[in-house]
PDB file with SEQRES, HELIX, SHEET and CRYST1 records, atoms N, CA, C and O in Angstrom:
SEQRES   1 A   87  MET LYS PHE CYS GLN SER CYS GLY MET PRO LEU THR ASP          
SEQRES   2 A   87  GLU LEU LEU GLY THR ASN ALA ASP GLY SER LYS ASN GLU          
SEQRES   3 A   87  ASP TYR CYS ILE PHE CYS TYR LYS ASP GLY GLU PHE LEU          
SEQRES   4 A   87  GLN ASP VAL THR MET GLU GLY MET ILE ASP HIS CYS VAL          
SEQRES   5 A   87  LYS TYR LEU ASP GLU MET ASN GLN MET MET PRO LYS PRO          
SEQRES   6 A   87  MET THR GLU ALA GLU TYR ARG GLN MET ALA SER ALA PHE          
SEQRES   7 A   87  PHE PRO LYS LEU LYS ARG TRP ARG THR                          
HELIX    1 AA1 ASP A   13  LEU A   15  5                                   3    
HELIX    2 AA2 MET A   44  VAL A   52  1                                   9    
HELIX    3 AA3 LEU A   55  MET A   61  1                                   7    
HELIX    4 AA4 GLU A   68  PHE A   78  1                                  11    
SHEET    1 AA1 2 LYS A   2  PHE A   3  0                                        
SHEET    2 AA1 2 PRO A  10  LEU A  11 -1                                        
SHEET    1 AA2 4 LYS A  24  CYS A  29  0                                        
SHEET    2 AA2 4 LEU A  16  THR A  18 -1                                        
SHEET    3 AA2 4 TYR A  33  LYS A  34  1                                        
SHEET    4 AA2 4 GLU A  37  PHE A  38 -1                                        
SHEET    1 AA3 2 ASP A  41  VAL A  42  0                                        
SHEET    2 AA3 2 TRP A  85  ARG A  86 -1                                        
CRYST1    1.000    1.000    1.000  90.00  90.00  90.00 P 1           1          
ATOM      1  N   MET A   1    -183.703  14.294  71.330  1.00  0.00           N  
ATOM      2  CA  MET A   1    -184.896  13.537  71.640  1.00  0.00           C  
ATOM      3  C   MET A   1    -184.650  12.688  72.881  1.00  0.00           C  
ATOM      4  O   MET A   1    -183.574  12.113  73.050  1.00  0.00           O  
ATOM      5  N   LYS A   2    -185.667  12.616  73.754  1.00  0.00           N  
ATOM      6  CA  LYS A   2    -185.579  11.776  74.948  1.00  0.00           C  
ATOM      7  C   LYS A   2    -186.182  10.409  74.638  1.00  0.00           C  
ATOM      8  O   LYS A   2    -187.019  10.267  73.747  1.00  0.00           O  
ATOM      9  N   PHE A   3    -185.737   9.411  75.393  1.00  0.00           N  
ATOM     10  CA  PHE A   3    -186.223   8.053  75.219  1.00  0.00           C  
ATOM     11  C   PHE A   3    -186.708   7.513  76.561  1.00  0.00           C  
ATOM     12  O   PHE A   3    -186.195   7.888  77.615  1.00  0.00           O  
ATOM     13  N   CYS A   4    -187.701   6.629  76.509  1.00  0.00           N  
ATOM     14  CA  CYS A   4    -188.207   5.976  77.704  1.00  0.00           C  
ATOM     15  C   CYS A   4    -187.053   5.232  78.385  1.00  0.00           C  
ATOM     16  O   CYS A   4    -186.315   4.482  77.744  1.00  0.00           O  
ATOM     17  N   GLN A   5    -186.914   5.453  79.685  1.00  0.00           N  
ATOM     18  CA  GLN A   5    -185.831   4.815  80.443  1.00  0.00           C  
ATOM     19  C   GLN A   5    -186.107   3.348  80.716  1.00  0.00           C  
ATOM     20  O   GLN A   5    -185.254   2.647  81.259  1.00  0.00           O  
ATOM     21  N   SER A   6    -187.283   2.879  80.349  1.00  0.00           N  
ATOM     22  CA  SER A   6    -187.622   1.467  80.534  1.00  0.00           C  
ATOM     23  C   SER A   6    -187.505   0.689  79.229  1.00  0.00           C  
ATOM     24  O   SER A   6    -186.854  -0.355  79.189  1.00  0.00           O  
ATOM     25  N   CYS A   7    -188.124   1.181  78.167  1.00  0.00           N  
ATOM     26  CA  CYS A   7    -188.179   0.393  76.923  1.00  0.00           C  
ATOM     27  C   CYS A   7    -187.414   1.004  75.755  1.00  0.00           C  
ATOM     28  O   CYS A   7    -187.195   0.329  74.749  1.00  0.00           O  
ATOM     29  N   GLY A   8    -187.001   2.275  75.865  1.00  0.00           N  
ATOM     30  CA  GLY A   8    -186.251   2.899  74.775  1.00  0.00           C  
ATOM     31  C   GLY A   8    -187.103   3.590  73.727  1.00  0.00           C  
ATOM     32  O   GLY A   8    -186.570   4.090  72.736  1.00  0.00           O  
ATOM     33  N   MET A   9    -188.428   3.632  73.924  1.00  0.00           N  
ATOM     34  CA  MET A   9    -189.346   4.308  73.000  1.00  0.00           C  
ATOM     35  C   MET A   9    -188.999   5.792  72.949  1.00  0.00           C  
ATOM     36  O   MET A   9    -188.792   6.408  73.995  1.00  0.00           O  
ATOM     37  N   PRO A  10    -188.931   6.379  71.758  1.00  0.00           N  
ATOM     38  CA  PRO A  10    -188.730   7.829  71.672  1.00  0.00           C  
ATOM     39  C   PRO A  10    -189.917   8.531  72.369  1.00  0.00           C  
ATOM     40  O   PRO A  10    -191.073   8.189  72.123  1.00  0.00           O  
ATOM     41  N   LEU A  11    -189.625   9.495  73.221  1.00  0.00           N  
ATOM     42  CA  LEU A  11    -190.669  10.178  73.979  1.00  0.00           C  
ATOM     43  C   LEU A  11    -191.103  11.476  73.307  1.00  0.00           C  
ATOM     44  O   LEU A  11    -190.291  12.357  73.024  1.00  0.00           O  
ATOM     45  N   THR A  12    -192.384  11.564  73.067  1.00  0.00           N  
ATOM     46  CA  THR A  12    -193.001  12.806  72.633  1.00  0.00           C  
ATOM     47  C   THR A  12    -194.050  13.161  73.677  1.00  0.00           C  
ATOM     48  O   THR A  12    -194.367  12.325  74.523  1.00  0.00           O  
ATOM     49  N   ASP A  13    -194.597  14.366  73.647  1.00  0.00           N  
ATOM     50  CA  ASP A  13    -195.566  14.778  74.649  1.00  0.00           C  
ATOM     51  C   ASP A  13    -196.734  13.815  74.774  1.00  0.00           C  
ATOM     52  O   ASP A  13    -197.191  13.520  75.879  1.00  0.00           O  
ATOM     53  N   GLU A  14    -197.220  13.321  73.626  1.00  0.00           N  
ATOM     54  CA  GLU A  14    -198.381  12.415  73.660  1.00  0.00           C  
ATOM     55  C   GLU A  14    -198.025  11.010  74.123  1.00  0.00           C  
ATOM     56  O   GLU A  14    -198.926  10.230  74.434  1.00  0.00           O  
ATOM     57  N   LEU A  15    -196.742  10.660  74.180  1.00  0.00           N  
ATOM     58  CA  LEU A  15    -196.330   9.325  74.610  1.00  0.00           C  
ATOM     59  C   LEU A  15    -195.781   9.272  76.038  1.00  0.00           C  
ATOM     60  O   LEU A  15    -195.343   8.215  76.493  1.00  0.00           O  
ATOM     61  N   LEU A  16    -195.802  10.402  76.745  1.00  0.00           N  
ATOM     62  CA  LEU A  16    -195.297  10.418  78.117  1.00  0.00           C  
ATOM     63  C   LEU A  16    -196.211   9.645  79.046  1.00  0.00           C  
ATOM     64  O   LEU A  16    -197.433   9.774  78.971  1.00  0.00           O  
ATOM     65  N   GLY A  17    -195.620   8.833  79.931  1.00  0.00           N  
ATOM     66  CA  GLY A  17    -196.389   8.133  80.951  1.00  0.00           C  
ATOM     67  C   GLY A  17    -196.950   9.132  81.954  1.00  0.00           C  
ATOM     68  O   GLY A  17    -196.693  10.333  81.860  1.00  0.00           O  
ATOM     69  N   THR A  18    -197.718   8.627  82.911  1.00  0.00           N  
ATOM     70  CA  THR A  18    -198.348   9.519  83.901  1.00  0.00           C  
ATOM     71  C   THR A  18    -197.983   9.108  85.314  1.00  0.00           C  
ATOM     72  O   THR A  18    -197.843   7.926  85.625  1.00  0.00           O  
ATOM     73  N   ASN A  19    -197.830  10.118  86.162  1.00  0.00           N  
ATOM     74  CA  ASN A  19    -197.577   9.905  87.576  1.00  0.00           C  
ATOM     75  C   ASN A  19    -198.900   9.658  88.303  1.00  0.00           C  
ATOM     76  O   ASN A  19    -199.970   9.813  87.715  1.00  0.00           O  
ATOM     77  N   ALA A  20    -198.828   9.276  89.575  1.00  0.00           N  
ATOM     78  CA  ALA A  20    -200.032   8.981  90.366  1.00  0.00           C  
ATOM     79  C   ALA A  20    -200.981  10.167  90.429  1.00  0.00           C  
ATOM     80  O   ALA A  20    -202.195   9.983  90.521  1.00  0.00           O  
ATOM     81  N   ASP A  21    -200.447  11.378  90.380  1.00  0.00           N  
ATOM     82  CA  ASP A  21    -201.290  12.577  90.462  1.00  0.00           C  
ATOM     83  C   ASP A  21    -201.837  13.018  89.106  1.00  0.00           C  
ATOM     84  O   ASP A  21    -202.496  14.053  88.999  1.00  0.00           O  
ATOM     85  N   GLY A  22    -201.555  12.214  88.061  1.00  0.00           N  
ATOM     86  CA  GLY A  22    -202.033  12.532  86.716  1.00  0.00           C  
ATOM     87  C   GLY A  22    -201.096  13.374  85.884  1.00  0.00           C  
ATOM     88  O   GLY A  22    -201.328  13.555  84.689  1.00  0.00           O  
ATOM     89  N   SER A  23    -200.039  13.894  86.490  1.00  0.00           N  
ATOM     90  CA  SER A  23    -199.072  14.697  85.740  1.00  0.00           C  
ATOM     91  C   SER A  23    -198.246  13.799  84.824  1.00  0.00           C  
ATOM     92  O   SER A  23    -198.148  12.591  85.042  1.00  0.00           O  
ATOM     93  N   LYS A  24    -197.657  14.403  83.799  1.00  0.00           N  
ATOM     94  CA  LYS A  24    -196.848  13.667  82.841  1.00  0.00           C  
ATOM     95  C   LYS A  24    -195.518  13.281  83.481  1.00  0.00           C  
ATOM     96  O   LYS A  24    -194.947  14.056  84.249  1.00  0.00           O  
ATOM     97  N   ASN A  25    -195.029  12.091  83.168  1.00  0.00           N  
ATOM     98  CA  ASN A  25    -193.741  11.629  83.629  1.00  0.00           C  
ATOM     99  C   ASN A  25    -192.776  11.718  82.450  1.00  0.00           C  
ATOM    100  O   ASN A  25    -193.039  11.134  81.399  1.00  0.00           O  
ATOM    101  N   GLU A  26    -191.686  12.421  82.600  1.00  0.00           N  
ATOM    102  CA  GLU A  26    -190.775  12.671  81.498  1.00  0.00           C  
ATOM    103  C   GLU A  26    -189.720  11.577  81.306  1.00  0.00           C  
ATOM    104  O   GLU A  26    -188.862  11.685  80.429  1.00  0.00           O  
ATOM    105  N   ASP A  27    -189.786  10.528  82.124  1.00  0.00           N  
ATOM    106  CA  ASP A  27    -188.790   9.458  82.030  1.00  0.00           C  
ATOM    107  C   ASP A  27    -189.306   8.197  81.359  1.00  0.00           C  
ATOM    108  O   ASP A  27    -188.526   7.415  80.817  1.00  0.00           O  
ATOM    109  N   TYR A  28    -190.634   7.995  81.393  1.00  0.00           N  
ATOM    110  CA  TYR A  28    -191.213   6.729  80.910  1.00  0.00           C  
ATOM    111  C   TYR A  28    -192.370   6.991  79.957  1.00  0.00           C  
ATOM    112  O   TYR A  28    -193.049   8.014  80.047  1.00  0.00           O  
ATOM    113  N   CYS A  29    -192.584   6.045  79.039  1.00  0.00           N  
ATOM    114  CA  CYS A  29    -193.676   6.173  78.063  1.00  0.00           C  
ATOM    115  C   CYS A  29    -194.979   5.589  78.623  1.00  0.00           C  
ATOM    116  O   CYS A  29    -194.991   4.944  79.672  1.00  0.00           O  
ATOM    117  N   ILE A  30    -196.067   5.834  77.897  1.00  0.00           N  
ATOM    118  CA  ILE A  30    -197.395   5.350  78.323  1.00  0.00           C  
ATOM    119  C   ILE A  30    -197.503   3.830  78.252  1.00  0.00           C  
ATOM    120  O   ILE A  30    -198.403   3.252  78.861  1.00  0.00           O  
ATOM    121  N   PHE A  31    -196.616   3.180  77.532  1.00  0.00           N  
ATOM    122  CA  PHE A  31    -196.665   1.718  77.432  1.00  0.00           C  
ATOM    123  C   PHE A  31    -195.986   1.058  78.628  1.00  0.00           C  
ATOM    124  O   PHE A  31    -196.197  -0.128  78.883  1.00  0.00           O  
ATOM    125  N   CYS A  32    -195.177   1.813  79.360  1.00  0.00           N  
ATOM    126  CA  CYS A  32    -194.439   1.276  80.506  1.00  0.00           C  
ATOM    127  C   CYS A  32    -194.939   1.786  81.849  1.00  0.00           C  
ATOM    128  O   CYS A  32    -194.851   1.075  82.850  1.00  0.00           O  
ATOM    129  N   TYR A  33    -195.462   3.011  81.886  1.00  0.00           N  
ATOM    130  CA  TYR A  33    -195.745   3.676  83.167  1.00  0.00           C  
ATOM    131  C   TYR A  33    -197.062   4.438  83.093  1.00  0.00           C  
ATOM    132  O   TYR A  33    -197.228   5.323  82.253  1.00  0.00           O  
ATOM    133  N   LYS A  34    -197.997   4.093  83.973  1.00  0.00           N  
ATOM    134  CA  LYS A  34    -199.306   4.737  83.984  1.00  0.00           C  
ATOM    135  C   LYS A  34    -199.783   4.898  85.423  1.00  0.00           C  
ATOM    136  O   LYS A  34    -199.699   3.970  86.227  1.00  0.00           O  
ATOM    137  N   ASP A  35    -200.285   6.094  85.731  1.00  0.00           N  
ATOM    138  CA  ASP A  35    -200.816   6.392  87.057  1.00  0.00           C  
ATOM    139  C   ASP A  35    -199.824   6.080  88.174  1.00  0.00           C  
ATOM    140  O   ASP A  35    -200.207   5.635  89.256  1.00  0.00           O  
ATOM    141  N   GLY A  36    -198.539   6.321  87.892  1.00  0.00           N  
ATOM    142  CA  GLY A  36    -197.498   6.152  88.911  1.00  0.00           C  
ATOM    143  C   GLY A  36    -197.050   4.723  89.118  1.00  0.00           C  
ATOM    144  O   GLY A  36    -196.358   4.432  90.094  1.00  0.00           O  
ATOM    145  N   GLU A  37    -197.426   3.824  88.224  1.00  0.00           N  
ATOM    146  CA  GLU A  37    -197.045   2.428  88.371  1.00  0.00           C  
ATOM    147  C   GLU A  37    -196.502   1.854  87.060  1.00  0.00           C  
ATOM    148  O   GLU A  37    -196.965   2.194  85.972  1.00  0.00           O  
ATOM    149  N   PHE A  38    -195.514   0.980  87.198  1.00  0.00           N  
ATOM    150  CA  PHE A  38    -195.009   0.268  86.034  1.00  0.00           C  
ATOM    151  C   PHE A  38    -196.039  -0.779  85.632  1.00  0.00           C  
ATOM    152  O   PHE A  38    -196.730  -1.332  86.488  1.00  0.00           O  
ATOM    153  N   LEU A  39    -196.142  -1.049  84.353  1.00  0.00           N  
ATOM    154  CA  LEU A  39    -197.187  -1.925  83.840  1.00  0.00           C  
ATOM    155  C   LEU A  39    -196.771  -3.384  83.661  1.00  0.00           C  
ATOM    156  O   LEU A  39    -197.628  -4.243  83.455  1.00  0.00           O  
ATOM    157  N   GLN A  40    -195.477  -3.678  83.736  1.00  0.00           N  
ATOM    158  CA  GLN A  40    -195.030  -5.050  83.479  1.00  0.00           C  
ATOM    159  C   GLN A  40    -193.862  -5.436  84.383  1.00  0.00           C  
ATOM    160  O   GLN A  40    -193.140  -4.576  84.888  1.00  0.00           O  
ATOM    161  N   ASP A  41    -193.693  -6.714  84.573  1.00  0.00           N  
ATOM    162  CA  ASP A  41    -192.552  -7.279  85.271  1.00  0.00           C  
ATOM    163  C   ASP A  41    -192.102  -8.468  84.433  1.00  0.00           C  
ATOM    164  O   ASP A  41    -192.684  -9.550  84.520  1.00  0.00           O  
ATOM    165  N   VAL A  42    -191.069  -8.268  83.625  1.00  0.00           N  
ATOM    166  CA  VAL A  42    -190.670  -9.273  82.640  1.00  0.00           C  
ATOM    167  C   VAL A  42    -189.164  -9.439  82.591  1.00  0.00           C  
ATOM    168  O   VAL A  42    -188.429  -8.628  83.155  1.00  0.00           O  
ATOM    169  N   THR A  43    -188.697 -10.485  81.922  1.00  0.00           N  
ATOM    170  CA  THR A  43    -187.273 -10.659  81.664  1.00  0.00           C  
ATOM    171  C   THR A  43    -186.848  -9.673  80.572  1.00  0.00           C  
ATOM    172  O   THR A  43    -187.690  -9.041  79.934  1.00  0.00           O  
ATOM    173  N   MET A  44    -185.555  -9.549  80.368  1.00  0.00           N  
ATOM    174  CA  MET A  44    -185.068  -8.668  79.307  1.00  0.00           C  
ATOM    175  C   MET A  44    -185.597  -9.121  77.960  1.00  0.00           C  
ATOM    176  O   MET A  44    -186.008  -8.293  77.147  1.00  0.00           O  
ATOM    177  N   GLU A  45    -185.593 -10.423  77.709  1.00  0.00           N  
ATOM    178  CA  GLU A  45    -186.092 -10.934  76.437  1.00  0.00           C  
ATOM    179  C   GLU A  45    -187.600 -10.638  76.297  1.00  0.00           C  
ATOM    180  O   GLU A  45    -188.081 -10.331  75.206  1.00  0.00           O  
ATOM    181  N   GLY A  46    -188.325 -10.733  77.403  1.00  0.00           N  
ATOM    182  CA  GLY A  46    -189.740 -10.409  77.389  1.00  0.00           C  
ATOM    183  C   GLY A  46    -189.985  -8.946  77.091  1.00  0.00           C  
ATOM    184  O   GLY A  46    -190.936  -8.598  76.391  1.00  0.00           O  
ATOM    185  N   MET A  47    -189.116  -8.077  77.630  1.00  0.00           N  
ATOM    186  CA  MET A  47    -189.253  -6.639  77.359  1.00  0.00           C  
ATOM    187  C   MET A  47    -188.990  -6.358  75.892  1.00  0.00           C  
ATOM    188  O   MET A  47    -189.685  -5.543  75.286  1.00  0.00           O  
ATOM    189  N   ILE A  48    -187.998  -7.019  75.310  1.00  0.00           N  
ATOM    190  CA  ILE A  48    -187.719  -6.826  73.884  1.00  0.00           C  
ATOM    191  C   ILE A  48    -188.909  -7.302  73.047  1.00  0.00           C  
ATOM    192  O   ILE A  48    -189.314  -6.636  72.095  1.00  0.00           O  
ATOM    193  N   ASP A  49    -189.460  -8.452  73.409  1.00  0.00           N  
ATOM    194  CA  ASP A  49    -190.645  -8.957  72.697  1.00  0.00           C  
ATOM    195  C   ASP A  49    -191.799  -7.966  72.797  1.00  0.00           C  
ATOM    196  O   ASP A  49    -192.520  -7.742  71.825  1.00  0.00           O  
ATOM    197  N   HIS A  50    -191.968  -7.377  73.972  1.00  0.00           N  
ATOM    198  CA  HIS A  50    -193.031  -6.375  74.180  1.00  0.00           C  
ATOM    199  C   HIS A  50    -192.788  -5.147  73.295  1.00  0.00           C  
ATOM    200  O   HIS A  50    -193.704  -4.666  72.629  1.00  0.00           O  
ATOM    201  N   CYS A  51    -191.581  -4.657  73.294  1.00  0.00           N  
ATOM    202  CA  CYS A  51    -191.253  -3.439  72.552  1.00  0.00           C  
ATOM    203  C   CYS A  51    -191.357  -3.631  71.040  1.00  0.00           C  
ATOM    204  O   CYS A  51    -191.733  -2.703  70.324  1.00  0.00           O  
ATOM    205  N   VAL A  52    -191.027  -4.833  70.546  1.00  0.00           N  
ATOM    206  CA  VAL A  52    -191.070  -5.096  69.109  1.00  0.00           C  
ATOM    207  C   VAL A  52    -192.473  -4.845  68.562  1.00  0.00           C  
ATOM    208  O   VAL A  52    -192.625  -4.486  67.395  1.00  0.00           O  
ATOM    209  N   LYS A  53    -193.492  -5.029  69.386  1.00  0.00           N  
ATOM    210  CA  LYS A  53    -194.870  -4.805  68.946  1.00  0.00           C  
ATOM    211  C   LYS A  53    -195.084  -3.363  68.512  1.00  0.00           C  
ATOM    212  O   LYS A  53    -195.980  -3.079  67.717  1.00  0.00           O  
ATOM    213  N   TYR A  54    -194.263  -2.448  69.031  1.00  0.00           N  
ATOM    214  CA  TYR A  54    -194.409  -1.028  68.738  1.00  0.00           C  
ATOM    215  C   TYR A  54    -193.368  -0.511  67.764  1.00  0.00           C  
ATOM    216  O   TYR A  54    -193.181   0.699  67.634  1.00  0.00           O  
ATOM    217  N   LEU A  55    -192.686  -1.425  67.076  1.00  0.00           N  
ATOM    218  CA  LEU A  55    -191.599  -1.026  66.174  1.00  0.00           C  
ATOM    219  C   LEU A  55    -192.088  -0.096  65.072  1.00  0.00           C  
ATOM    220  O   LEU A  55    -191.392   0.859  64.728  1.00  0.00           O  
ATOM    221  N   ASP A  56    -193.259  -0.348  64.513  1.00  0.00           N  
ATOM    222  CA  ASP A  56    -193.777   0.539  63.461  1.00  0.00           C  
ATOM    223  C   ASP A  56    -193.953   1.962  63.982  1.00  0.00           C  
ATOM    224  O   ASP A  56    -193.616   2.922  63.289  1.00  0.00           O  
ATOM    225  N   GLU A  57    -194.479   2.104  65.203  1.00  0.00           N  
ATOM    226  CA  GLU A  57    -194.644   3.443  65.796  1.00  0.00           C  
ATOM    227  C   GLU A  57    -193.282   4.092  66.036  1.00  0.00           C  
ATOM    228  O   GLU A  57    -193.088   5.271  65.740  1.00  0.00           O  
ATOM    229  N   MET A  58    -192.336   3.312  66.576  1.00  0.00           N  
ATOM    230  CA  MET A  58    -191.007   3.845  66.829  1.00  0.00           C  
ATOM    231  C   MET A  58    -190.338   4.294  65.537  1.00  0.00           C  
ATOM    232  O   MET A  58    -189.699   5.345  65.490  1.00  0.00           O  
ATOM    233  N   ASN A  59    -190.492   3.482  64.477  1.00  0.00           N  
ATOM    234  CA  ASN A  59    -189.861   3.809  63.207  1.00  0.00           C  
ATOM    235  C   ASN A  59    -190.371   5.120  62.624  1.00  0.00           C  
ATOM    236  O   ASN A  59    -189.634   5.797  61.908  1.00  0.00           O  
ATOM    237  N   GLN A  60    -191.603   5.493  62.912  1.00  0.00           N  
ATOM    238  CA  GLN A  60    -192.162   6.758  62.414  1.00  0.00           C  
ATOM    239  C   GLN A  60    -191.441   7.948  63.008  1.00  0.00           C  
ATOM    240  O   GLN A  60    -191.454   9.031  62.421  1.00  0.00           O  
ATOM    241  N   MET A  61    -190.808   7.771  64.168  1.00  0.00           N  
ATOM    242  CA  MET A  61    -190.119   8.869  64.850  1.00  0.00           C  
ATOM    243  C   MET A  61    -188.603   8.809  64.677  1.00  0.00           C  
ATOM    244  O   MET A  61    -187.893   9.713  65.119  1.00  0.00           O  
ATOM    245  N   MET A  62    -188.105   7.759  64.042  1.00  0.00           N  
ATOM    246  CA  MET A  62    -186.672   7.571  63.921  1.00  0.00           C  
ATOM    247  C   MET A  62    -186.169   8.095  62.569  1.00  0.00           C  
ATOM    248  O   MET A  62    -186.887   8.012  61.573  1.00  0.00           O  
ATOM    249  N   PRO A  63    -184.954   8.628  62.528  1.00  0.00           N  
ATOM    250  CA  PRO A  63    -184.415   9.109  61.254  1.00  0.00           C  
ATOM    251  C   PRO A  63    -184.187   7.978  60.253  1.00  0.00           C  
ATOM    252  O   PRO A  63    -184.333   8.174  59.046  1.00  0.00           O  
ATOM    253  N   LYS A  64    -183.829   6.789  60.759  1.00  0.00           N  
ATOM    254  CA  LYS A  64    -183.627   5.629  59.891  1.00  0.00           C  
ATOM    255  C   LYS A  64    -184.401   4.460  60.501  1.00  0.00           C  
ATOM    256  O   LYS A  64    -184.050   3.988  61.582  1.00  0.00           O  
ATOM    257  N   PRO A  65    -185.446   3.989  59.824  1.00  0.00           N  
ATOM    258  CA  PRO A  65    -186.230   2.855  60.353  1.00  0.00           C  
ATOM    259  C   PRO A  65    -185.369   1.621  60.556  1.00  0.00           C  
ATOM    260  O   PRO A  65    -184.397   1.402  59.834  1.00  0.00           O  
ATOM    261  N   MET A  66    -185.740   0.813  61.553  1.00  0.00           N  
ATOM    262  CA  MET A  66    -185.030  -0.431  61.846  1.00  0.00           C  
ATOM    263  C   MET A  66    -185.880  -1.627  61.496  1.00  0.00           C  
ATOM    264  O   MET A  66    -187.108  -1.574  61.563  1.00  0.00           O  
ATOM    265  N   THR A  67    -185.223  -2.701  61.123  1.00  0.00           N  
ATOM    266  CA  THR A  67    -185.923  -3.974  60.966  1.00  0.00           C  
ATOM    267  C   THR A  67    -186.085  -4.576  62.361  1.00  0.00           C  
ATOM    268  O   THR A  67    -185.481  -4.103  63.323  1.00  0.00           O  
ATOM    269  N   GLU A  68    -186.900  -5.618  62.460  1.00  0.00           N  
ATOM    270  CA  GLU A  68    -187.061  -6.273  63.762  1.00  0.00           C  
ATOM    271  C   GLU A  68    -185.729  -6.825  64.261  1.00  0.00           C  
ATOM    272  O   GLU A  68    -185.408  -6.704  65.443  1.00  0.00           O  
ATOM    273  N   ALA A  69    -184.949  -7.434  63.356  1.00  0.00           N  
ATOM    274  CA  ALA A  69    -183.652  -7.989  63.747  1.00  0.00           C  
ATOM    275  C   ALA A  69    -182.707  -6.897  64.246  1.00  0.00           C  
ATOM    276  O   ALA A  69    -182.006  -7.087  65.240  1.00  0.00           O  
ATOM    277  N   GLU A  70    -182.687  -5.751  63.555  1.00  0.00           N  
ATOM    278  CA  GLU A  70    -181.839  -4.625  63.988  1.00  0.00           C  
ATOM    279  C   GLU A  70    -182.290  -4.116  65.358  1.00  0.00           C  
ATOM    280  O   GLU A  70    -181.465  -3.815  66.220  1.00  0.00           O  
ATOM    281  N   TYR A  71    -183.617  -4.025  65.550  1.00  0.00           N  
ATOM    282  CA  TYR A  71    -184.122  -3.559  66.852  1.00  0.00           C  
ATOM    283  C   TYR A  71    -183.724  -4.527  67.964  1.00  0.00           C  
ATOM    284  O   TYR A  71    -183.265  -4.105  69.025  1.00  0.00           O  
ATOM    285  N   ARG A  72    -183.903  -5.833  67.716  1.00  0.00           N  
ATOM    286  CA  ARG A  72    -183.556  -6.823  68.747  1.00  0.00           C  
ATOM    287  C   ARG A  72    -182.072  -6.733  69.115  1.00  0.00           C  
ATOM    288  O   ARG A  72    -181.720  -6.825  70.291  1.00  0.00           O  
ATOM    289  N   GLN A  73    -181.213  -6.556  68.129  1.00  0.00           N  
ATOM    290  CA  GLN A  73    -179.776  -6.435  68.388  1.00  0.00           C  
ATOM    291  C   GLN A  73    -179.481  -5.158  69.196  1.00  0.00           C  
ATOM    292  O   GLN A  73    -178.725  -5.191  70.167  1.00  0.00           O  
ATOM    293  N   MET A  74    -180.084  -4.046  68.784  1.00  0.00           N  
ATOM    294  CA  MET A  74    -179.877  -2.777  69.496  1.00  0.00           C  
ATOM    295  C   MET A  74    -180.410  -2.880  70.929  1.00  0.00           C  
ATOM    296  O   MET A  74    -179.746  -2.453  71.873  1.00  0.00           O  
ATOM    297  N   ALA A  75    -181.607  -3.446  71.087  1.00  0.00           N  
ATOM    298  CA  ALA A  75    -182.218  -3.528  72.414  1.00  0.00           C  
ATOM    299  C   ALA A  75    -181.426  -4.439  73.332  1.00  0.00           C  
ATOM    300  O   ALA A  75    -181.328  -4.165  74.528  1.00  0.00           O  
ATOM    301  N   SER A  76    -180.861  -5.510  72.808  1.00  0.00           N  
ATOM    302  CA  SER A  76    -180.059  -6.411  73.627  1.00  0.00           C  
ATOM    303  C   SER A  76    -178.839  -5.696  74.187  1.00  0.00           C  
ATOM    304  O   SER A  76    -178.401  -5.991  75.300  1.00  0.00           O  
ATOM    305  N   ALA A  77    -178.293  -4.769  73.431  1.00  0.00           N  
ATOM    306  CA  ALA A  77    -177.159  -3.981  73.905  1.00  0.00           C  
ATOM    307  C   ALA A  77    -177.589  -2.844  74.813  1.00  0.00           C  
ATOM    308  O   ALA A  77    -176.842  -2.446  75.707  1.00  0.00           O  
ATOM    309  N   PHE A  78    -178.799  -2.312  74.591  1.00  0.00           N  
ATOM    310  CA  PHE A  78    -179.303  -1.160  75.342  1.00  0.00           C  
ATOM    311  C   PHE A  78    -179.761  -1.536  76.733  1.00  0.00           C  
ATOM    312  O   PHE A  78    -179.425  -0.854  77.701  1.00  0.00           O  
ATOM    313  N   PHE A  79    -180.531  -2.623  76.850  1.00  0.00           N  
ATOM    314  CA  PHE A  79    -181.084  -3.004  78.144  1.00  0.00           C  
ATOM    315  C   PHE A  79    -180.001  -3.639  79.008  1.00  0.00           C  
ATOM    316  O   PHE A  79    -179.167  -4.398  78.515  1.00  0.00           O  
ATOM    317  N   PRO A  80    -180.021  -3.323  80.299  1.00  0.00           N  
ATOM    318  CA  PRO A  80    -179.053  -3.987  81.203  1.00  0.00           C  
ATOM    319  C   PRO A  80    -179.284  -5.494  81.217  1.00  0.00           C  
ATOM    320  O   PRO A  80    -180.394  -5.956  80.953  1.00  0.00           O  
ATOM    321  N   LYS A  81    -178.276  -6.232  81.514  1.00  0.00           N  
ATOM    322  CA  LYS A  81    -178.368  -7.695  81.558  1.00  0.00           C  
ATOM    323  C   LYS A  81    -178.887  -8.131  82.931  1.00  0.00           C  
ATOM    324  O   LYS A  81    -178.126  -8.641  83.753  1.00  0.00           O  
ATOM    325  N   LEU A  82    -180.174  -7.931  83.172  1.00  0.00           N  
ATOM    326  CA  LEU A  82    -180.796  -8.294  84.424  1.00  0.00           C  
ATOM    327  C   LEU A  82    -181.583  -9.589  84.263  1.00  0.00           C  
ATOM    328  O   LEU A  82    -182.028  -9.918  83.163  1.00  0.00           O  
ATOM    329  N   LYS A  83    -181.755 -10.331  85.373  1.00  0.00           N  
ATOM    330  CA  LYS A  83    -182.578 -11.528  85.334  1.00  0.00           C  
ATOM    331  C   LYS A  83    -184.056 -11.143  85.183  1.00  0.00           C  
ATOM    332  O   LYS A  83    -184.810 -11.834  84.497  1.00  0.00           O  
ATOM    333  N   ARG A  84    -184.460 -10.064  85.811  1.00  0.00           N  
ATOM    334  CA  ARG A  84    -185.833  -9.566  85.710  1.00  0.00           C  
ATOM    335  C   ARG A  84    -185.744  -8.119  85.307  1.00  0.00           C  
ATOM    336  O   ARG A  84    -184.854  -7.397  85.755  1.00  0.00           O  
ATOM    337  N   TRP A  85    -186.660  -7.688  84.464  1.00  0.00           N  
ATOM    338  CA  TRP A  85    -186.685  -6.305  84.003  1.00  0.00           C  
ATOM    339  C   TRP A  85    -187.977  -5.697  84.496  1.00  0.00           C  
ATOM    340  O   TRP A  85    -189.059  -6.169  84.144  1.00  0.00           O  
ATOM    341  N   ARG A  86    -187.884  -4.683  85.286  1.00  0.00           N  
ATOM    342  CA  ARG A  86    -189.076  -4.030  85.838  1.00  0.00           C  
ATOM    343  C   ARG A  86    -189.396  -2.827  84.981  1.00  0.00           C  
ATOM    344  O   ARG A  86    -188.592  -1.900  84.881  1.00  0.00           O  
ATOM    345  N   THR A  87    -190.559  -2.831  84.362  1.00  0.00           N  
ATOM    346  CA  THR A  87    -190.986  -1.679  83.563  1.00  0.00           C  
ATOM    347  C   THR A  87    -192.153  -1.003  84.197  1.00  0.00           C  
ATOM    348  O   THR A  87    -192.653  -0.010  83.669  1.00  0.00           O  
TER     349      THR A  87                                                      
END                                                                             
């Protein structure tokens, strides 16, 4: 399974972001990338807060569902330690 290179969301065909020409982007999800542009400019903590909103959707695609605390711990290790996170 592929994951969004911005937020870590599991990527399925219906969750692929879109390029400027309307084609599907295989690197980013629809919550991070639309029409060839990133949708947010946030800190790492802000990105984790944003992603937590979709935890129920992510858990439907995961072999073992995560709690919010488990997701926050995993995401803190997954995301680079940047001052600003561009999604």
